[in-house]
C-alpha positions in Angstrom: -26.6 25.4 44.3 -22.9 25.3 45.0 -21.2 24.9 41.6 -17.9 23.4 43.0 -19.8 20.9 45.1 -22.0 19.9 42.2 -19.0 19.5 40.0 -17.2 17.3 42.5 -20.3 15.1 42.9 -20.6 14.9 39.1 -17.0 13.9 38.7 -17.3 11.2 41.4 -20.5 9.9 39.8 -18.9 9.7 36.3 -15.9 7.9 37.7 -18.0 5.3 39.6 -21.2 4.8 37.6 -21.9 4.0 34.0 -25.3 5.6 34.2 -26.4 9.2 33.7 -26.8 10.9 37.1 -30.1 12.3 38.3 -30.3 15.8 39.7 -30.8 14.4 43.2 -27.5 12.5 42.9 -25.4 15.5 42.1 -27.3 18.3 43.8 -25.3 20.2 46.4 -26.5 23.1 48.5 -24.4 25.2 50.8 -24.9 24.5 54.5 -27.6 26.6 56.1 -26.5 29.0 58.8 -27.4 27.9 62.3 -29.3 30.9 63.7 -29.8 29.1 67.0 -26.1 29.1 67.8 -25.9 32.8 67.0 -28.8 33.5 69.4 -27.1 31.4 72.1 -23.9 33.4 71.7 -25.9 36.7 72.0 -27.6 35.4 75.1 -24.3 34.4 76.7 -22.9 37.8 76.0 -25.9 39.5 77.5 -25.8 37.2 80.6 -22.1 38.1 81.1 -23.2 41.7 81.7 -25.7 40.9 84.4 -24.3 41.4 88.0 -23.7 38.3 90.1 -26.0 39.6 92.8 -28.9 39.6 90.3 -28.1 36.1 89.2 -28.1 34.8 92.8 -31.4 36.5 93.5 -32.9 34.9 90.4 -31.6 31.5 91.4 -33.1 31.8 94.9 -36.4 32.9 93.5 -36.3 30.0 91.0 -35.6 27.5 93.7 -38.5 28.9 95.8 -40.9 28.7 92.9 -39.9 25.1 92.2 -40.4 24.1 95.8 -43.9 25.8 95.8 -45.0 24.1 92.6 -43.7 20.7 93.5 -45.4 20.7 96.9 -42.2 20.1 98.9 
């Protein structure tokens, strides 16, 4: 647990409530790192290295596949 955040919550609780706080009321954990955002940044960096010609060929192939699967 994050000591400073717990201390802040405890100080607030003491100032606003006459009752003893429960652990749940004063518990404070540091925010979890969002690994999905890091993965997205990595993918964008990798995509920037791909030549534009390859991207266009992929897009054309994707459109062709979508048309085949949709029956259009």
